[in-house]
PDB file of N, CA, C and O in Angstrom:
ATOM      1  N   MET A   1     161.731 130.531  54.982  1.00  0.00           N
ATOM      2  CA  MET A   1     160.986 131.040  53.629  1.00  0.00           C
ATOM      3  C   MET A   1     161.784 129.880  52.712  1.00  0.00           C
ATOM      4  O   MET A   1     162.992 129.656  52.798  1.00  0.00           O
ATOM      5  N   SER A   2     160.952 129.269  51.917  1.00  0.00           N
ATOM      6  CA  SER A   2     161.914 128.582  50.985  1.00  0.00           C
ATOM      7  C   SER A   2     162.130 129.343  49.113  1.00  0.00           C
ATOM      8  O   SER A   2     161.438 129.958  48.302  1.00  0.00           O
ATOM      9  N   GLY A   3     163.474 128.813  49.211  1.00  0.00           N
ATOM     10  CA  GLY A   3     163.779 130.171  48.010  1.00  0.00           C
ATOM     11  C   GLY A   3     162.988 129.500  47.203  1.00  0.00           C
ATOM     12  O   GLY A   3     162.041 128.808  47.576  1.00  0.00           O
ATOM     13  N   PRO A   4     163.541 129.773  45.421  1.00  0.00           N
ATOM     14  CA  PRO A   4     162.614 129.216  44.253  1.00  0.00           C
ATOM     15  C   PRO A   4     162.502 128.177  43.894  1.00  0.00           C
ATOM     16  O   PRO A   4     163.262 127.300  44.305  1.00  0.00           O
ATOM     17  N   PRO A   5     161.422 127.896  42.921  1.00  0.00           N
ATOM     18  CA  PRO A   5     162.042 126.024  42.396  1.00  0.00           C
ATOM     19  C   PRO A   5     163.422 126.170  41.690  1.00  0.00           C
ATOM     20  O   PRO A   5     164.159 127.130  41.467  1.00  0.00           O
ATOM     21  N   VAL A   6     163.470 124.999  41.459  1.00  0.00           N
ATOM     22  CA  VAL A   6     164.357 124.420  41.322  1.00  0.00           C
ATOM     23  C   VAL A   6     163.649 122.886  40.176  1.00  0.00           C
ATOM     24  O   VAL A   6     162.845 121.995  40.450  1.00  0.00           O
ATOM     25  N   LYS A   7     164.544 123.246  38.704  1.00  0.00           N
ATOM     26  CA  LYS A   7     164.155 121.818  38.046  1.00  0.00           C
ATOM     27  C   LYS A   7     164.801 120.911  38.079  1.00  0.00           C
ATOM     28  O   LYS A   7     165.999 121.042  37.831  1.00  0.00           O
ATOM     29  N   ARG A   8     164.276 119.673  38.389  1.00  0.00           N
ATOM     30  CA  ARG A   8     165.173 118.335  38.497  1.00  0.00           C
ATOM     31  C   ARG A   8     164.107 117.305  37.728  1.00  0.00           C
ATOM     32  O   ARG A   8     162.891 117.454  37.615  1.00  0.00           O
ATOM     33  N   SER A   9     164.906 116.261  37.254  1.00  0.00           N
ATOM     34  CA  SER A   9     165.323 115.901  36.328  1.00  0.00           C
ATOM     35  C   SER A   9     164.012 113.951  37.256  1.00  0.00           C
ATOM     36  O   SER A   9     164.057 113.290  38.293  1.00  0.00           O
ATOM     37  N   LEU A  10     163.143 113.959  35.962  1.00  0.00           N
ATOM     38  CA  LEU A  10     163.218 112.783  36.357  1.00  0.00           C
ATOM     39  C   LEU A  10     163.032 111.548  35.126  1.00  0.00           C
ATOM     40  O   LEU A  10     163.316 112.223  34.137  1.00  0.00           O
ATOM     41  N   THR A  11     162.828 110.612  34.769  1.00  0.00           N
ATOM     42  CA  THR A  11     162.701 109.455  33.975  1.00  0.00           C
ATOM     43  C   THR A  11     160.887 109.125  34.089  1.00  0.00           C
ATOM     44  O   THR A  11     160.493 109.098  35.255  1.00  0.00           O
ATOM     45  N   LEU A  12     160.377 109.011  33.585  1.00  0.00           N
ATOM     46  CA  LEU A  12     159.051 108.493  33.370  1.00  0.00           C
ATOM     47  C   LEU A  12     158.272 107.816  32.216  1.00  0.00           C
ATOM     48  O   LEU A  12     157.793 108.734  31.550  1.00  0.00           O
ATOM     49  N   LYS A  13     157.852 106.346  31.558  1.00  0.00           N
ATOM     50  CA  LYS A  13     157.915 105.628  30.696  1.00  0.00           C
ATOM     51  C   LYS A  13     159.088 105.580  29.773  1.00  0.00           C
ATOM     52  O   LYS A  13     158.965 105.169  28.619  1.00  0.00           O
ATOM     53  N   GLY A  14     160.124 105.959  30.222  1.00  0.00           N
ATOM     54  CA  GLY A  14     161.385 105.913  29.497  1.00  0.00           C
ATOM     55  C   GLY A  14     161.833 106.864  28.995  1.00  0.00           C
ATOM     56  O   GLY A  14     162.789 106.664  28.245  1.00  0.00           O
ATOM     57  N   HIS A  15     161.299 108.447  29.201  1.00  0.00           N
ATOM     58  CA  HIS A  15     161.361 109.792  28.924  1.00  0.00           C
ATOM     59  C   HIS A  15     162.302 110.587  29.993  1.00  0.00           C
ATOM     60  O   HIS A  15     162.349 110.146  31.142  1.00  0.00           O
ATOM     61  N   ARG A  16     162.958 111.602  29.690  1.00  0.00           N
ATOM     62  CA  ARG A  16     163.110 112.258  30.607  1.00  0.00           C
ATOM     63  C   ARG A  16     161.802 113.844  30.338  1.00  0.00           C
ATOM     64  O   ARG A  16     161.452 114.612  29.442  1.00  0.00           O
ATOM     65  N   THR A  17     161.434 113.475  32.222  1.00  0.00           N
ATOM     66  CA  THR A  17     161.058 114.820  32.216  1.00  0.00           C
ATOM     67  C   THR A  17     161.188 115.437  33.484  1.00  0.00           C
ATOM     68  O   THR A  17     161.443 114.697  34.435  1.00  0.00           O
ATOM     69  N   SER A  18     161.010 117.149  33.755  1.00  0.00           N
ATOM     70  CA  SER A  18     161.367 117.695  34.512  1.00  0.00           C
ATOM     71  C   SER A  18     160.289 118.765  35.198  1.00  0.00           C
ATOM     72  O   SER A  18     159.364 119.223  34.528  1.00  0.00           O
ATOM     73  N   VAL A  19     160.482 119.101  36.526  1.00  0.00           N
ATOM     74  CA  VAL A  19     159.574 119.175  37.544  1.00  0.00           C
ATOM     75  C   VAL A  19     160.140 120.297  37.957  1.00  0.00           C
ATOM     76  O   VAL A  19     161.359 120.171  37.840  1.00  0.00           O
ATOM     77  N   SER A  20     159.785 121.573  38.482  1.00  0.00           N
ATOM     78  CA  SER A  20     160.575 122.795  39.200  1.00  0.00           C
ATOM     79  C   SER A  20     159.724 122.338  40.603  1.00  0.00           C
ATOM     80  O   SER A  20     158.514 122.357  40.380  1.00  0.00           O
ATOM     81  N   LEU A  21     159.945 122.071  41.517  1.00  0.00           N
ATOM     82  CA  LEU A  21     160.041 122.075  42.729  1.00  0.00           C
ATOM     83  C   LEU A  21     161.459 122.172  43.650  1.00  0.00           C
ATOM     84  O   LEU A  21     162.662 121.961  43.495  1.00  0.00           O
ATOM     85  N   GLU A  22     160.287 122.751  44.990  1.00  0.00           N
ATOM     86  CA  GLU A  22     160.802 124.250  45.708  1.00  0.00           C
ATOM     87  C   GLU A  22     161.312 122.599  47.449  1.00  0.00           C
ATOM     88  O   GLU A  22     160.524 121.983  48.166  1.00  0.00           O
ATOM     89  N   ASP A  23     162.940 122.543  47.397  1.00  0.00           N
ATOM     90  CA  ASP A  23     163.803 122.424  47.509  1.00  0.00           C
ATOM     91  C   ASP A  23     163.106 121.264  49.076  1.00  0.00           C
ATOM     92  O   ASP A  23     163.166 120.035  49.047  1.00  0.00           O
ATOM     93  N   GLU A  24     162.631 121.916  50.028  1.00  0.00           N
ATOM     94  CA  GLU A  24     162.145 121.307  50.780  1.00  0.00           C
ATOM     95  C   GLU A  24     160.568 120.463  50.462  1.00  0.00           C
ATOM     96  O   GLU A  24     159.688 120.136  51.258  1.00  0.00           O
ATOM     97  N   PHE A  25     160.659 120.288  48.965  1.00  0.00           N
ATOM     98  CA  PHE A  25     159.703 119.574  48.531  1.00  0.00           C
ATOM     99  C   PHE A  25     160.026 118.477  47.437  1.00  0.00           C
ATOM    100  O   PHE A  25     159.232 117.768  46.819  1.00  0.00           O
ATOM    101  N   TRP A  26     160.856 118.508  47.394  1.00  0.00           N
ATOM    102  CA  TRP A  26     161.823 117.704  46.686  1.00  0.00           C
ATOM    103  C   TRP A  26     162.796 116.736  47.560  1.00  0.00           C
ATOM    104  O   TRP A  26     163.134 115.639  47.115  1.00  0.00           O
ATOM    105  N   LEU A  27     163.174 117.151  48.676  1.00  0.00           N
ATOM    106  CA  LEU A  27     163.916 116.525  49.893  1.00  0.00           C
ATOM    107  C   LEU A  27     163.207 115.239  50.366  1.00  0.00           C
ATOM    108  O   LEU A  27     163.519 114.049  50.418  1.00  0.00           O
ATOM    109  N   GLU A  28     161.683 116.271  50.819  1.00  0.00           N
ATOM    110  CA  GLU A  28     160.447 115.520  51.717  1.00  0.00           C
ATOM    111  C   GLU A  28     160.476 114.099  50.321  1.00  0.00           C
ATOM    112  O   GLU A  28     160.797 112.953  50.636  1.00  0.00           O
ATOM    113  N   PHE A  29     160.043 114.513  48.676  1.00  0.00           N
ATOM    114  CA  PHE A  29     159.697 113.361  48.308  1.00  0.00           C
ATOM    115  C   PHE A  29     160.370 112.274  47.855  1.00  0.00           C
ATOM    116  O   PHE A  29     159.818 111.215  47.558  1.00  0.00           O
ATOM    117  N   ARG A  30     162.024 112.570  47.758  1.00  0.00           N
ATOM    118  CA  ARG A  30     163.011 111.350  47.650  1.00  0.00           C
ATOM    119  C   ARG A  30     162.591 110.772  49.453  1.00  0.00           C
ATOM    120  O   ARG A  30     161.784 109.953  49.894  1.00  0.00           O
ATOM    121  N   ARG A  31     163.324 111.432  49.914  1.00  0.00           N
ATOM    122  CA  ARG A  31     162.674 110.109  52.176  1.00  0.00           C
ATOM    123  C   ARG A  31     161.149 109.785  51.853  1.00  0.00           C
ATOM    124  O   ARG A  31     160.597 109.658  52.946  1.00  0.00           O
ATOM    125  N   LEU A  32     160.421 109.635  51.041  1.00  0.00           N
ATOM    126  CA  LEU A  32     158.948 109.782  51.020  1.00  0.00           C
ATOM    127  C   LEU A  32     159.161 108.444  49.491  1.00  0.00           C
ATOM    128  O   LEU A  32     158.180 107.709  49.380  1.00  0.00           O
ATOM    129  N   ALA A  33     159.812 108.298  48.908  1.00  0.00           N
ATOM    130  CA  ALA A  33     160.483 107.041  48.135  1.00  0.00           C
ATOM    131  C   ALA A  33     160.935 106.121  48.774  1.00  0.00           C
ATOM    132  O   ALA A  33     160.414 105.007  48.811  1.00  0.00           O
ATOM    133  N   GLU A  34     162.702 106.681  49.796  1.00  0.00           N
ATOM    134  CA  GLU A  34     162.985 105.914  50.377  1.00  0.00           C
ATOM    135  C   GLU A  34     162.352 104.948  51.935  1.00  0.00           C
ATOM    136  O   GLU A  34     162.788 104.249  52.850  1.00  0.00           O
ATOM    137  N   ARG A  35     161.476 105.334  51.579  1.00  0.00           N
ATOM    138  CA  ARG A  35     160.420 104.942  53.197  1.00  0.00           C
ATOM    139  C   ARG A  35     159.358 103.238  53.004  1.00  0.00           C
ATOM    140  O   ARG A  35     158.996 102.178  53.514  1.00  0.00           O
ATOM    141  N   GLN A  36     159.320 104.357  51.581  1.00  0.00           N
ATOM    142  CA  GLN A  36     158.336 102.866  50.862  1.00  0.00           C
ATOM    143  C   GLN A  36     159.366 102.396  49.941  1.00  0.00           C
ATOM    144  O   GLN A  36     159.170 102.191  48.743  1.00  0.00           O
ATOM    145  N   GLU A  37     160.466 102.238  50.552  1.00  0.00           N
ATOM    146  CA  GLU A  37     161.619 101.148  49.461  1.00  0.00           C
ATOM    147  C   GLU A  37     161.197 101.339  48.079  1.00  0.00           C
ATOM    148  O   GLU A  37     161.266 100.292  47.436  1.00  0.00           O
ATOM    149  N   LYS A  38     160.765 102.391  47.391  1.00  0.00           N
ATOM    150  CA  LYS A  38     161.190 102.867  45.902  1.00  0.00           C
ATOM    151  C   LYS A  38     161.800 103.795  45.094  1.00  0.00           C
ATOM    152  O   LYS A  38     162.101 104.981  45.228  1.00  0.00           O
ATOM    153  N   PRO A  39     161.929 102.844  44.080  1.00  0.00           N
ATOM    154  CA  PRO A  39     163.152 103.958  43.774  1.00  0.00           C
ATOM    155  C   PRO A  39     162.357 105.528  43.305  1.00  0.00           C
ATOM    156  O   PRO A  39     161.151 105.442  43.070  1.00  0.00           O
ATOM    157  N   LEU A  40     162.801 106.470  43.216  1.00  0.00           N
ATOM    158  CA  LEU A  40     162.164 108.092  42.791  1.00  0.00           C
ATOM    159  C   LEU A  40     161.797 108.256  41.645  1.00  0.00           C
ATOM    160  O   LEU A  40     160.944 109.132  41.501  1.00  0.00           O
ATOM    161  N   ASN A  41     162.196 107.624  40.581  1.00  0.00           N
ATOM    162  CA  ASN A  41     161.135 107.765  39.262  1.00  0.00           C
ATOM    163  C   ASN A  41     160.209 106.527  39.620  1.00  0.00           C
ATOM    164  O   ASN A  41     159.436 106.365  38.676  1.00  0.00           O
ATOM    165  N   GLN A  42     160.070 105.936  40.251  1.00  0.00           N
ATOM    166  CA  GLN A  42     159.194 104.462  40.454  1.00  0.00           C
ATOM    167  C   GLN A  42     157.343 105.573  41.621  1.00  0.00           C
ATOM    168  O   GLN A  42     156.128 105.567  41.420  1.00  0.00           O
ATOM    169  N   LEU A  43     158.102 106.159  42.513  1.00  0.00           N
ATOM    170  CA  LEU A  43     157.302 106.799  42.211  1.00  0.00           C
ATOM    171  C   LEU A  43     156.876 107.417  41.580  1.00  0.00           C
ATOM    172  O   LEU A  43     155.765 107.090  41.162  1.00  0.00           O
ATOM    173  N   ALA A  44     157.485 108.710  41.103  1.00  0.00           N
ATOM    174  CA  ALA A  44     156.839 109.228  41.027  1.00  0.00           C
ATOM    175  C   ALA A  44     155.984 109.168  39.293  1.00  0.00           C
ATOM    176  O   ALA A  44     155.267 110.125  39.003  1.00  0.00           O
ATOM    177  N   ALA A  45     156.080 108.485  38.692  1.00  0.00           N
ATOM    178  CA  ALA A  45     155.070 107.396  37.906  1.00  0.00           C
ATOM    179  C   ALA A  45     154.293 107.360  38.435  1.00  0.00           C
ATOM    180  O   ALA A  45     153.353 107.673  37.705  1.00  0.00           O
ATOM    181  N   GLU A  46     153.817 107.060  39.823  1.00  0.00           N
ATOM    182  CA  GLU A  46     152.904 106.035  40.355  1.00  0.00           C
ATOM    183  C   GLU A  46     151.496 108.140  40.488  1.00  0.00           C
ATOM    184  O   GLU A  46     150.322 108.335  40.173  1.00  0.00           O
ATOM    185  N   ILE A  47     152.279 108.815  40.917  1.00  0.00           N
ATOM    186  CA  ILE A  47     151.731 110.227  41.001  1.00  0.00           C
ATOM    187  C   ILE A  47     150.944 110.498  40.003  1.00  0.00           C
ATOM    188  O   ILE A  47     149.756 110.809  39.923  1.00  0.00           O
ATOM    189  N   ASP A  48     152.138 110.264  38.934  1.00  0.00           N
ATOM    190  CA  ASP A  48     151.696 110.874  37.542  1.00  0.00           C
ATOM    191  C   ASP A  48     150.449 110.171  36.606  1.00  0.00           C
ATOM    192  O   ASP A  48     149.588 110.690  35.896  1.00  0.00           O
ATOM    193  N   ALA A  49     150.822 108.435  37.010  1.00  0.00           N
ATOM    194  CA  ALA A  49     149.311 108.248  36.515  1.00  0.00           C
ATOM    195  C   ALA A  49     148.499 108.193  37.117  1.00  0.00           C
ATOM    196  O   ALA A  49     147.430 107.622  36.899  1.00  0.00           O
ATOM    197  N   ALA A  50     149.027 109.123  38.537  1.00  0.00           N
ATOM    198  CA  ALA A  50     146.703 109.448  39.074  1.00  0.00           C
ATOM    199  C   ALA A  50     146.518 110.311  39.524  1.00  0.00           C
ATOM    200  O   ALA A  50     145.841 110.605  40.509  1.00  0.00           O
ATOM    201  N   ARG A  51     147.392 111.131  38.530  1.00  0.00           N
ATOM    202  CA  ARG A  51     147.168 113.241  39.042  1.00  0.00           C
ATOM    203  C   ARG A  51     146.093 112.931  37.431  1.00  0.00           C
ATOM    204  O   ARG A  51     146.101 112.175  36.460  1.00  0.00           O
ATOM    205  N   GLU A  52     144.917 114.562  38.223  1.00  0.00           N
ATOM    206  CA  GLU A  52     144.124 114.491  37.284  1.00  0.00           C
ATOM    207  C   GLU A  52     145.384 115.151  36.004  1.00  0.00           C
ATOM    208  O   GLU A  52     146.596 115.364  35.990  1.00  0.00           O
ATOM    209  N   ILE A  53     143.850 115.329  34.734  1.00  0.00           N
ATOM    210  CA  ILE A  53     144.692 115.666  33.266  1.00  0.00           C
ATOM    211  C   ILE A  53     145.514 117.303  32.777  1.00  0.00           C
ATOM    212  O   ILE A  53     146.182 117.724  31.832  1.00  0.00           O
ATOM    213  N   ASP A  54     145.008 117.779  33.967  1.00  0.00           N
ATOM    214  CA  ASP A  54     144.843 119.727  33.589  1.00  0.00           C
ATOM    215  C   ASP A  54     145.547 119.671  35.922  1.00  0.00           C
ATOM    216  O   ASP A  54     145.452 120.617  36.704  1.00  0.00           O
ATOM    217  N   THR A  55     145.934 118.725  36.133  1.00  0.00           N
ATOM    218  CA  THR A  55     147.459 119.279  36.827  1.00  0.00           C
ATOM    219  C   THR A  55     148.257 118.878  36.241  1.00  0.00           C
ATOM    220  O   THR A  55     148.083 117.912  35.498  1.00  0.00           O
ATOM    221  N   GLY A  56     149.632 119.606  36.404  1.00  0.00           N
ATOM    222  CA  GLY A  56     150.873 119.805  36.495  1.00  0.00           C
ATOM    223  C   GLY A  56     151.821 118.264  37.409  1.00  0.00           C
ATOM    224  O   GLY A  56     151.498 117.944  38.552  1.00  0.00           O
ATOM    225  N   LEU A  57     152.462 117.840  36.965  1.00  0.00           N
ATOM    226  CA  LEU A  57     153.320 116.261  37.965  1.00  0.00           C
ATOM    227  C   LEU A  57     153.688 117.446  39.015  1.00  0.00           C
ATOM    228  O   LEU A  57     152.756 117.320  39.810  1.00  0.00           O
ATOM    229  N   ALA A  58     154.305 118.285  39.396  1.00  0.00           N
ATOM    230  CA  ALA A  58     154.576 119.276  40.207  1.00  0.00           C
ATOM    231  C   ALA A  58     154.143 119.616  41.198  1.00  0.00           C
ATOM    232  O   ALA A  58     154.480 119.511  42.377  1.00  0.00           O
ATOM    233  N   SER A  59     152.879 120.304  40.362  1.00  0.00           N
ATOM    234  CA  SER A  59     151.460 119.926  41.233  1.00  0.00           C
ATOM    235  C   SER A  59     151.388 119.347  42.945  1.00  0.00           C
ATOM    236  O   SER A  59     151.543 119.591  44.141  1.00  0.00           O
ATOM    237  N   ALA A  60     150.938 118.190  41.662  1.00  0.00           N
ATOM    238  CA  ALA A  60     150.632 116.720  41.956  1.00  0.00           C
ATOM    239  C   ALA A  60     151.887 116.112  43.023  1.00  0.00           C
ATOM    240  O   ALA A  60     151.443 115.481  43.982  1.00  0.00           O
ATOM    241  N   ILE A  61     153.088 116.217  42.961  1.00  0.00           N
ATOM    242  CA  ILE A  61     154.311 115.473  43.542  1.00  0.00           C
ATOM    243  C   ILE A  61     153.983 116.652  44.902  1.00  0.00           C
ATOM    244  O   ILE A  61     154.142 115.881  45.848  1.00  0.00           O
ATOM    245  N   ARG A  62     153.674 117.854  45.466  1.00  0.00           N
ATOM    246  CA  ARG A  62     153.092 118.804  46.037  1.00  0.00           C
ATOM    247  C   ARG A  62     152.451 118.205  46.666  1.00  0.00           C
ATOM    248  O   ARG A  62     152.664 117.731  47.781  1.00  0.00           O
ATOM    249  N   VAL A  63     151.718 118.163  46.120  1.00  0.00           N
ATOM    250  CA  VAL A  63     150.590 117.632  47.160  1.00  0.00           C
ATOM    251  C   VAL A  63     151.050 116.349  47.571  1.00  0.00           C
ATOM    252  O   VAL A  63     151.145 115.936  48.727  1.00  0.00           O
ATOM    253  N   TYR A  64     151.203 116.021  46.980  1.00  0.00           N
ATOM    254  CA  TYR A  64     151.449 113.740  47.224  1.00  0.00           C
ATOM    255  C   TYR A  64     151.784 114.193  48.965  1.00  0.00           C
ATOM    256  O   TYR A  64     151.089 114.122  49.978  1.00  0.00           O
ATOM    257  N   VAL A  65     153.608 114.817  48.627  1.00  0.00           N
ATOM    258  CA  VAL A  65     154.078 115.443  49.466  1.00  0.00           C
ATOM    259  C   VAL A  65     153.294 115.457  51.245  1.00  0.00           C
ATOM    260  O   VAL A  65     153.640 114.815  52.237  1.00  0.00           O
ATOM    261  N   LEU A  66     151.739 116.830  51.006  1.00  0.00           N
ATOM    262  CA  LEU A  66     151.657 117.224  52.019  1.00  0.00           C
ATOM    263  C   LEU A  66     150.124 116.130  52.301  1.00  0.00           C
ATOM    264  O   LEU A  66     149.447 116.382  53.298  1.00  0.00           O
ATOM    265  N   ASN A  67     149.675 114.930  51.336  1.00  0.00           N
ATOM    266  CA  ASN A  67     149.023 114.576  52.196  1.00  0.00           C
ATOM    267  C   ASN A  67     149.724 113.556  53.114  1.00  0.00           C
ATOM    268  O   ASN A  67     149.425 113.392  54.296  1.00  0.00           O
ATOM    269  N   SER A  68     150.803 112.807  52.370  1.00  0.00           N
ATOM    270  CA  SER A  68     151.582 111.797  52.866  1.00  0.00           C
ATOM    271  C   SER A  68     152.298 112.836  55.028  1.00  0.00           C
ATOM    272  O   SER A  68     152.266 112.667  56.247  1.00  0.00           O
ATOM    273  N   LEU A  69     152.733 113.680  54.055  1.00  0.00           N
ATOM    274  CA  LEU A  69     152.560 114.111  55.905  1.00  0.00           C
ATOM    275  C   LEU A  69     151.577 114.693  56.772  1.00  0.00           C
ATOM    276  O   LEU A  69     151.867 115.105  57.895  1.00  0.00           O
ATOM    277  N   LYS A  70     150.608 114.732  56.362  1.00  0.00           N
ATOM    278  CA  LYS A  70     149.503 115.202  57.199  1.00  0.00           C
ATOM    279  C   LYS A  70     148.406 113.373  57.423  1.00  0.00           C
ATOM    280  O   LYS A  70     147.303 113.141  57.918  1.00  0.00           O
ATOM    281  N   GLU A  71     149.498 112.454  56.740  1.00  0.00           N
ATOM    282  CA  GLU A  71     148.997 111.384  57.146  1.00  0.00           C
ATOM    283  C   GLU A  71     149.588 110.724  57.980  1.00  0.00           C
ATOM    284  O   GLU A  71     149.163 109.582  58.154  1.00  0.00           O
ATOM    285  N   GLN A  72     150.720 111.163  58.761  1.00  0.00           N
ATOM    286  CA  GLN A  72     151.989 110.553  59.475  1.00  0.00           C
ATOM    287  C   GLN A  72     151.319 111.411  60.067  1.00  0.00           C
ATOM    288  O   GLN A  72     150.188 111.013  60.348  1.00  0.00           O
ATOM    289  N   LEU A  73     151.620 112.734  60.467  1.00  0.00           N
ATOM    290  CA  LEU A  73     151.021 113.540  62.023  1.00  0.00           C
ATOM    291  C   LEU A  73     149.531 112.757  62.718  1.00  0.00           C
ATOM    292  O   LEU A  73     149.230 112.638  63.906  1.00  0.00           O
ATOM    293  N   SER A  74     148.883 112.366  61.659  1.00  0.00           N
ATOM    294  CA  SER A  74     147.584 111.523  62.233  1.00  0.00           C
ATOM    295  C   SER A  74     147.998 110.650  62.833  1.00  0.00           C
ATOM    296  O   SER A  74     147.903 110.856  64.043  1.00  0.00           O
ATOM    297  N   ASN A  75     148.430 109.734  62.580  1.00  0.00           N
ATOM    298  CA  ASN A  75     149.049 108.444  62.908  1.00  0.00           C
ATOM    299  C   ASN A  75     150.087 108.065  64.533  1.00  0.00           C
ATOM    300  O   ASN A  75     150.565 106.945  64.712  1.00  0.00           O
TER     301      ASN A  75
END
């Protein structure tokens, strides 16, 4: 079972922000950025730009991680 979400700092559009993510999601998010050879803040900014206005950034990151893992499993 996962522990509680932990606040993590990111920089988006030159401004600091924070997201609360469980360790498992944070670690996989970092791995995905490394695999894509992108800085973590760049990947976060891309997810931020693509999310619906009523979807929180942490939720958008979780869904991105989940969809990426599902895609890896199907290949």
